[in-house]
C-alpha positions as a printed Julia matrix, in Angstrom:
433×3 Matrix{Float64}:
 52.01  -36.23   -84.76
 52.93  -33.09   -82.94
 50.43  -30.8    -81.36
 53.19  -28.26   -80.8
 53.16  -25.1    -82.8
 54.87  -22.15   -81.14
 51.47  -21.16   -79.82
 52.85  -19.99   -76.49
 55.02  -17.19   -77.65
 52.91  -16.51   -80.71
 49.84  -15.67   -78.7
 51.74  -13.59   -76.19
 53.61  -11.77   -78.95
 50.64  -10.95   -81.08
 49.01   -9.68   -77.96
 51.65   -6.98   -77.84
 51.32   -6.28   -81.56
 47.77   -5.12   -82.22
 47.12   -3.38   -85.52
 48.15    0.23   -85.04
 45.32    2.7    -84.81
 42.8     0.02   -83.9
 42.36   -0.03   -80.14
 41.41   -3.67   -80.04
 42.5    -6.18   -77.46
 44.97   -8.85   -78.61
 43.61  -11.11   -81.3
 45.58  -13.96   -79.9
 45.57  -14.88   -76.25
 48.77  -15.52   -74.32
 49.79  -19.22   -74.04
 52.83  -21.43   -74.86
 54.42  -22.72   -78.08
 55.81  -26.07   -77.03
 55.23  -29.28   -79.0
 52.73  -31.55   -77.31
 51.25  -34.94   -77.93
 48.09  -34.98   -80.06
 44.79  -34.14   -78.42
 41.27  -34.72   -79.66
 39.71  -31.82   -81.5
 36.04  -31.0    -81.85
 34.35  -28.53   -84.14
 31.01  -26.84   -83.82
 29.35  -23.93   -85.52
 26.49  -21.54   -84.93
 25.59  -18.14   -86.3
 24.45  -15.08   -84.42
 24.37  -11.38   -85.22
 23.34   -9.61   -82.01
 23.56   -5.96   -81.1
 25.46   -4.58   -78.12
 23.49   -4.31   -74.91
 25.97   -3.67   -72.11
 24.67   -4.29   -68.63
 26.3    -3.99   -65.26
 27.62   -7.18   -63.73
 28.78   -7.72   -60.17
 32.46   -8.5    -60.02
 34.3   -10.06   -57.09
 36.95   -7.72   -55.62
 40.52   -8.57   -56.54
 42.64   -9.92   -53.68
 45.3    -7.48   -52.59
 48.89   -8.74   -52.64
 50.82   -9.08   -49.41
 53.62   -6.64   -48.8
 56.73   -7.53   -46.82
 58.04   -4.85   -44.53
 61.77   -4.08   -44.95
 64.12   -3.36   -42.09
 64.3     0.33   -41.05
 66.92    2.29   -42.98
 66.96    6.07   -42.75
 68.71    6.67   -46.08
 66.55    4.18   -47.95
 63.41    5.6    -46.32
 64.35    9.15   -47.33
 65.01    8.12   -50.93
 61.81    6.1    -51.05
 59.79    9.03   -49.68
 61.27   11.35   -52.27
 60.43    8.86   -55.04
 56.9     8.42   -53.74
 56.28   12.16   -53.62
 57.78   12.59   -57.09
 55.67    9.71   -58.34
 52.52   11.16   -56.82
 53.23   14.49   -58.49
 53.8    12.84   -61.85
 50.75   10.61   -61.43
 48.62   13.57   -60.44
 49.64   15.44   -63.57
 49.07   12.36   -65.73
 45.59   11.85   -64.27
 44.77   15.52   -64.74
 46.04   15.43   -68.32
 44.09   12.23   -69.08
 40.76   13.28   -67.61
 40.77   16.98   -68.49
 42.41   16.84   -71.92
 40.27   14.01   -73.26
 41.45   12.98   -76.75
 38.08   12.25   -78.38
 36.24   15.03   -80.3
 32.98   14.64   -78.38
 30.73   17.29   -76.82
 31.36   18.0    -73.15
 28.46   15.89   -71.75
 29.72   12.79   -73.58
 33.31   13.43   -72.52
 32.15   13.73   -68.91
 30.5    10.3    -69.05
 33.58    8.77   -70.63
 35.84   10.3    -67.99
 33.73    8.76   -65.26
 33.61    5.42   -67.05
 37.38    5.28   -67.46
 37.91    6.35   -63.85
 35.67    3.6    -62.43
 37.15    1.07   -64.85
 40.84    1.83   -64.39
 41.07    3.36   -60.93
 37.82    2.92   -59.02
 37.7    -0.85   -59.59
 33.91   -0.71   -60.03
 33.01   -2.36   -63.35
 29.2    -1.96   -63.0
 29.58    1.8    -62.53
 32.02    1.99   -65.43
 29.59    0.16   -67.72
 26.76    2.41   -66.58
 28.68    5.52   -67.68
 29.84    3.84   -70.9
 26.19    3.06   -71.73
 25.15    6.64   -71.1
 27.96    7.93   -73.3
 27.07    5.47   -76.06
 23.41    6.48   -75.97
 24.34   10.16   -76.26
 26.7     9.36   -79.15
 23.92    7.52   -81.02
 21.55   10.44   -80.49
 24.07   12.91   -81.94
 25.36   10.79   -84.82
 26.45   12.9    -87.78
 26.17   16.18   -85.87
 29.91   16.78   -85.59
 33.35   15.74   -86.69
 34.17   12.28   -85.45
 30.57   11.44   -84.53
 29.95    9.0    -87.41
 29.74    5.3    -86.58
 32.81    4.57   -88.67
 35.01    7.12   -86.89
 37.91    6.05   -84.71
 36.35    7.87   -81.76
 32.97    6.13   -81.88
 34.32    2.67   -82.68
 36.99    3.19   -80.03
 34.37    3.7    -77.32
 32.5     0.56   -78.36
 35.7    -1.48   -78.52
 36.59   -0.22   -75.04
 33.25   -1.49   -73.72
 33.82   -4.86   -75.4
 37.21   -5.02   -73.71
 35.58   -4.49   -70.32
 33.29   -7.45   -70.94
 36.3    -9.56   -71.87
 37.97   -8.59   -68.59
 34.98   -9.83   -66.58
 34.86  -13.0    -68.71
 31.65  -12.25   -70.58
 32.83  -13.08   -74.12
 29.29  -13.35   -75.49
 28.63   -9.69   -74.65
 32.01   -8.66   -76.07
 31.21  -10.62   -79.24
 27.91   -8.76   -79.66
 29.72   -5.44   -79.62
 32.61   -6.49   -81.87
 30.13   -7.96   -84.37
 28.14   -4.72   -84.44
 31.26   -2.58   -84.82
 32.44   -4.75   -87.72
 29.05   -4.46   -89.43
 28.98   -0.67   -88.97
 32.5    -0.29   -90.36
 31.71   -2.42   -93.42
 28.5    -0.46   -93.99
 30.32    2.88   -93.69
 32.97    1.71   -96.18
 30.34    0.57   -98.68
 28.55    3.93   -98.46
 31.65    6.05   -99.03
 31.49    6.08  -102.88
 27.98    7.54  -102.83
 28.8    10.31  -100.33
 29.74   13.7   -101.8
 33.15   15.08  -100.89
 33.28   17.61   -98.09
 34.13   21.29   -98.64
 37.86   20.78   -98.13
 37.99   17.01   -98.72
 40.02   15.65  -101.64
 39.78   12.22  -103.31
 43.07   11.35  -101.58
 41.52   12.25   -98.22
 38.54   10.04   -99.0
 40.81    7.1    -99.87
 42.8     7.59   -96.69
 39.56    7.54   -94.72
 38.51    4.31   -96.44
 41.85    2.64   -95.65
 41.61    3.78   -92.03
 38.2     2.15   -91.64
 39.28   -0.96   -93.55
 42.29   -1.4    -91.31
 40.17   -1.15   -88.2
 37.62   -3.54   -89.7
 40.34   -6.16   -90.25
 41.51   -5.75   -86.65
 37.98   -6.1    -85.28
 37.37   -9.1    -87.54
 40.44  -10.86   -86.12
 39.17  -10.26   -82.6
 35.68  -11.42   -83.51
 37.04  -14.56   -85.15
 39.19  -15.38   -82.11
 36.25  -15.12   -79.72
 34.04  -17.23   -81.97
 36.79  -19.84   -82.18
 37.11  -19.89   -78.39
 33.34  -20.4    -78.19
 33.62  -23.38   -80.61
 31.78  -21.53   -83.37
 34.34  -22.74   -85.89
 32.26  -22.14   -89.02
 31.73  -18.44   -88.35
 35.24  -18.04   -86.95
 36.81  -19.41   -90.12
 34.57  -17.23   -92.29
 35.5   -14.03   -90.43
 39.22  -14.79   -90.18
 39.32  -15.68   -93.88
 37.59  -12.39   -94.72
 40.23  -10.52   -92.7
 43.1   -12.24   -94.55
 41.51  -11.77   -97.98
 40.8    -8.1    -97.28
 44.37   -7.57   -96.08
 45.79   -9.2    -99.21
 43.47   -7.25  -101.54
 44.37   -3.91  -100.0
 48.06   -4.83   -99.91
 48.0    -5.52  -103.65
 46.53   -2.05  -104.15
 49.0    -0.47  -101.72
 52.15   -2.62  -101.97
 54.46   -0.27  -100.07
 54.6    -1.42   -96.4
 53.14    1.18   -94.09
 50.82    2.66   -96.71
 47.91    1.03   -94.97
 49.43   -1.73   -92.81
 52.93   -2.45   -91.59
 54.68   -5.7    -92.52
 54.27   -6.87   -88.93
 50.53   -6.2    -88.97
 50.06   -8.06   -92.26
 52.0   -11.03   -90.9
 49.93  -11.02   -87.72
 46.75  -11.25   -89.78
 48.07  -14.36   -91.54
 49.19  -15.87   -88.23
 45.69  -15.57   -86.76
 44.18  -17.77   -89.46
 47.2   -20.11   -89.41
 46.83  -20.8    -85.69
 43.1   -21.33   -86.13
 43.77  -24.06   -88.69
 46.64  -25.66   -86.8
 44.62  -25.99   -83.59
 42.01  -27.89   -85.6
 44.45  -30.33   -87.11
 44.61  -28.64   -90.51
 48.37  -28.28   -90.8
 48.21  -28.37   -94.6
 46.28  -25.07   -94.49
 48.27  -23.57   -91.62
 51.8   -24.18   -92.91
 51.67  -21.96   -96.04
 50.13  -19.15   -93.97
 52.96  -19.34   -91.42
 55.54  -19.41   -94.21
 53.92  -16.39   -95.91
 53.99  -14.48   -92.61
 57.67  -15.36   -92.15
 58.53  -14.33   -95.72
 57.13  -10.87   -94.99
 59.71  -10.39   -92.22
 62.63  -12.21   -93.85
 64.31   -9.07   -95.22
 64.38   -7.42   -91.78
 64.11  -10.3    -89.29
 63.2    -9.65   -85.68
 62.81  -11.88   -82.65
 59.25  -12.47   -83.76
 60.72  -14.16   -86.83
 62.07  -16.75   -84.39
 58.53  -17.34   -83.14
 57.33  -17.78   -86.71
 60.1   -20.26   -87.51
 59.08  -22.35   -84.52
 55.45  -22.18   -85.64
 56.5   -23.43   -89.08
 58.48  -26.26   -87.52
 55.53  -27.35   -85.4
 53.12  -27.04   -88.31
 55.32  -29.1    -90.63
 55.49  -31.78   -87.96
 51.68  -32.01   -88.08
 51.57  -32.58   -91.84
 50.19  -36.01   -92.82
 52.84  -38.54   -93.83
 52.48  -42.3    -94.28
 55.56  -43.7    -96.0
 58.92  -43.88   -94.17
 60.41  -41.56   -96.77
 57.75  -38.86   -96.32
 58.03  -39.12   -92.54
 61.82  -38.71   -92.75
 61.48  -35.67   -95.03
 58.93  -34.11   -92.7
 61.23  -34.56   -89.7
 64.18  -33.18   -91.69
 62.31  -29.99   -92.61
 60.9   -29.47   -89.12
 64.35  -29.99   -87.6
 65.9   -27.49   -90.03
 63.4   -24.75   -89.13
 63.97  -25.27   -85.39
 67.77  -25.19   -85.72
 67.59  -22.09   -87.89
 65.35  -20.48   -85.27
 68.04  -21.0    -82.63
 70.7   -19.6    -84.96
 68.64  -16.5    -85.78
 67.81  -15.86   -82.12
 71.48  -16.06   -81.14
 72.44  -13.63   -83.91
 69.7   -11.13   -83.1
 69.97  -11.37   -79.32
 73.34  -12.77   -78.21
 72.79  -11.49   -74.67
 69.5   -13.37   -74.33
 67.61  -10.25   -73.22
 64.68  -10.2    -75.64
 61.84  -12.47   -74.39
 60.79  -13.57   -77.88
 64.32  -14.6    -78.81
 65.15  -16.14   -75.43
 61.93  -18.1    -75.15
 62.08  -18.89   -78.85
 65.43  -20.68   -78.31
 63.92  -22.73   -75.5
 60.95  -23.66   -77.66
 63.15  -24.59   -80.63
 65.27  -26.86   -78.41
 62.11  -28.47   -77.05
 60.81  -29.06   -80.58
 64.09  -30.68   -81.55
 63.74  -32.96   -78.53
 60.22  -33.89   -79.62
 61.42  -34.73   -83.13
 64.22  -36.92   -81.75
 61.84  -38.63   -79.35
 59.36  -39.44   -82.08
 62.18  -40.93   -84.13
 63.13  -43.14   -81.18
 66.41  -41.28   -80.5
 65.91  -41.04   -76.75
 69.47  -39.93   -75.91
 69.27  -37.11   -78.46
 65.83  -36.17   -77.15
 67.16  -36.0    -73.6
 69.98  -33.7    -74.72
 67.59  -31.24   -76.36
 65.07  -31.33   -73.51
 67.86  -30.55   -71.05
 68.94  -27.64   -73.25
 65.35  -26.37   -73.41
 64.96  -26.68   -69.64
 68.24  -24.81   -69.04
 67.25  -21.96   -71.31
 63.75  -21.78   -69.85
 65.12  -21.53   -66.32
 67.63  -18.85   -67.31
 64.93  -16.52   -68.66
 62.13  -17.44   -66.22
 60.05  -19.14   -68.91
 57.73  -20.98   -66.51
 55.73  -22.97   -69.02
 58.92  -24.02   -70.76
 60.27  -25.29   -67.43
 57.13  -27.32   -66.73
 57.01  -28.84   -70.22
 60.75  -29.54   -70.19
 60.59  -31.39   -66.87
 57.65  -33.52   -68.04
 59.47  -34.35   -71.27
 62.65  -35.35   -69.45
 60.69  -37.62   -67.11
 59.01  -39.23   -70.09
 62.34  -39.85   -71.86
 63.95  -41.28   -68.7
 61.04  -43.7    -68.32
 61.42  -44.6    -71.99
 65.11  -45.35   -71.54
 64.34  -47.52   -68.5
 61.78  -49.46   -70.49
 64.28  -49.82   -73.32
 66.91  -51.17   -70.91
 64.44  -53.64   -69.38
 63.49  -54.85   -72.85
 67.19  -55.4    -73.67
 67.68  -57.48   -70.53
 64.69  -59.65   -71.36
 65.97  -60.21   -74.89
 69.38  -61.25   -73.54
 67.76  -63.74   -71.15
 65.6   -65.14   -73.93
């Protein structure tokens, strides 16, 4: 069966679509959604519930890119100099605005530590120093918990700082440390939500304000849960990953039933992304029967106002259907028919939404759909049809600079050519016999 489920674009796309208001890194890593031959899958599970303990780690300096020197040109040099000076002025103002008009409602000593941490992280390229200042800020925040607006553990400001630290650990490839922090943030958010009913309303707080605060924390909890589940899945802790991702989906559906109007607590895109996270988890573990309805549900949410991400979802559905178990010739034929229909419809939708081929999701989605159609034809033994679709996929991939699509397309074409040669040799032998 196929191992191809639009994972390439899906991961990259969801990476650009985090849940709004929750400053969490993408819940799905970038990769490629092309159909592949089956691979062995292994599952493992373990359970941990650690607390964050950031520590400085030495990080190798990043290699600097080479720059090619252009030929002297007075006009071009003058224009470039003007642009550089303008850019420096704009950058200087942006840096000033960022570091001296800090958005979080913290006391000045905490803000100072955060400014230094962000500077060393983003501009100083010194992760150990950045973590040192983040730790100091976090310690001061814990000491002053509840002493001011935005200082509670469930506030966007406090959770935002912790999520930022977790993101730093992800950057230096220390997922276990990042997981400790995400797990703690999720626990603190769930605890804060559970304690809300017993807390008296503030002087100017209304029941509507309290409900809005609960939804804000619940939305961030879902986002953090998706990130936590992804890291656990990457660490082969499948049992805990499934539990956390399922909680995120169930919570999203429960709150959506209470607040059915899109945007009341989550946008349609955010709700679909939550379903996609669990769907990809199942599909990567060979559970297409669980993944397919989740992909379809995510697509149905966007069907009224389709976007290029709908093309990605249609390819995911096609790949997932192709993984469904089928034994009889009739069931295999029906499975191929449905998968083929979703891929062809994906191409049609992409061409309607983006006729100029400018949107990456639509452009790459067309290449992926063509590749999937080639895979379906190849598995049915239609090598000439497979070659046609693989060529189409390769052409589209080259046009839009879709590197992984180019690589997969070339491999597929080589495989089909070898298959046709073998088929021809077999025919010759049969004629001789």
